[in-house]
Structures are given as structure tokens and as C-alpha cells.
C-alpha positions in Angstrom: -61.7 17.7 -45.6 -61.2 13.8 -46.6 -57.5 13.2 -47.3 -57.7 10.2 -49.7 -54.4 8.2 -51.7 -53.8 8.0 -55.1 -53.8 3.7 -55.3 -49.9 3.5 -56.8 -48.2 5.8 -54.5 -44.7 5.9 -54.7 -43.6 9.9 -54.4 -46.8 11.8 -52.9 -47.5 15.3 -54.0 -50.2 17.3 -52.3 -53.6 18.2 -54.6 -56.9 19.9 -53.4 -59.9 19.0 -56.0 -62.6 21.3 -56.1 -65.9 20.1 -57.5 -68.5 22.3 -58.6 -72.2 21.8 -59.9 -73.6 18.5 -60.6 -69.8 16.9 -60.2 -70.0 17.9 -56.7 -73.3 16.2 -56.4 -71.5 13.6 -58.1 -68.7 13.1 -55.7 -70.2 13.9 -52.8 -68.3 16.5 -51.7 -67.8 19.7 -52.7 -63.5 19.4 -52.4 -61.0 16.5 -51.3 -57.5 16.5 -50.4 -55.3 13.8 -52.4 -51.9 12.3 -53.0 -50.8 11.7 -56.0 -48.3 9.3 -57.6 -45.3 12.1 -58.9 -45.3 12.1 -63.2 -49.1 11.6 -63.6 -51.1 14.0 -65.3 -54.1 15.4 -64.8 -56.1 13.2 -67.5 -54.8 10.1 -65.2 -55.8 11.4 -62.2 -59.3 11.9 -63.6 -59.6 8.6 -65.0 -58.2 7.8 -61.6 -61.2 9.8 -59.9 -63.7 8.4 -62.0 -62.9 4.2 -60.7 -62.9 6.1 -57.2 -66.4 7.7 -57.7 -68.0 5.3 -60.2 -70.5 5.5 -62.7 -72.0 8.6 -61.9 -69.1 11.1 -61.1 -67.7 9.1 -64.7 -70.5 10.2 -66.4 -70.2 13.8 -65.2 -66.5 13.4 -66.5 -66.5 11.2 -69.6 -68.3 11.4 -73.1 -70.0 7.9 -73.8 -67.1 5.7 -75.8 -63.3 6.8 -76.2 -61.5 7.7 -79.0 -59.7 5.9 -82.0 -57.0 5.0 -79.4 -59.5 3.5 -77.1 -59.0 6.3 -74.4 -61.8 8.0 -72.9 -62.7 11.3 -74.2 -63.7 14.4 -71.6 -67.2 15.6 -71.8 -67.1 19.0 -74.1 -69.0 20.6 -71.4 -66.3 20.1 -68.6 -63.9 22.9 -67.7 -60.7 21.7 -66.0 -58.3 24.5 -64.0 -55.6 23.6 -62.7 -54.2 26.9 -60.3 -56.7 29.0 -61.6 -55.6 28.8 -65.2 -58.2 26.4 -67.7 -56.5 24.2 -69.1 -57.6 22.8 -72.4 -58.7 19.0 -73.1 -56.0 18.7 -75.4 -53.6 19.9 -72.9 -54.8 17.5 -70.0 -52.9 14.5 -71.4 -49.7 16.7 -71.1 -50.1 18.6 -67.9 -48.1 16.8 -65.3 -49.5 17.5 -61.8 -47.0 19.7 -58.8 -46.8 19.6 -55.4 -50.0 22.3 -54.2 -52.0 22.3 -57.2 -55.2 22.8 -56.8 -57.6 21.5 -59.0 -61.3 22.6 -60.4 -64.0 20.5 -62.3 -66.3 22.6 -63.4 -69.5 21.9 -65.5 -71.3 23.9 -68.2 -73.4 26.2 -65.9 -77.1 26.9 -67.4 -77.9 30.6 -68.3 -76.5 33.8 -69.3 -77.4 37.2 -69.3 
């Protein structure tokens, strides 16, 4: 697993990212270890990852356009979990990343039973 660094490192927190489905394909990997700046939110990390991994990854995470404040909106079919707990999209802007967090990005999987 490659370790990547947040571009604005002051106080680093070690985080593990897990990518699934089409997000994994867009990232080119199923996981990554990353050092994140202390105080960053999960939403801010997602923006940083979109810049790092490029347009295909951004399209898997963010809907086209933005909200009234000019911020990127997350895709409705994106699920984000932190430490195995699913975090609602509105809460990702407030959820501060902690050292050792495991963040999983999952698209909605087709099918059912």
C-alpha cells in the first residue's frame, strides 16, 4: 500500500482509505494510506482526493455543478463510512478526521434480492 501525503501537512494524522466498485477503478487501487492535516474534515479530504486522482475519480464522488455557495455536492449514490459507521453527506462537512481513521468510499451497488 502506497503512502501519500496531504499537500498542506502541519500536524499529520495517519488515515487508511478503502475504495470499492467504480471508485476503486477510478483511484487505480483498492486502498491507500494517507497522512492528513490535523483538523481536516472528511469533506475536505474528498476534495483533495478528487484533485489527486483526477476527473474520473471526481465524477465518482461529486455530482456535476455545485450548490448555491459554490461548493461541490456529493453524489447521492455515494456512501462514506468512517470507522465502519456510515456518515450522512451533511455531516461529512463537520466530521473531523482522527488519527487512525479508516475511511471507506462506496458507490451504490446494483442488484438486490
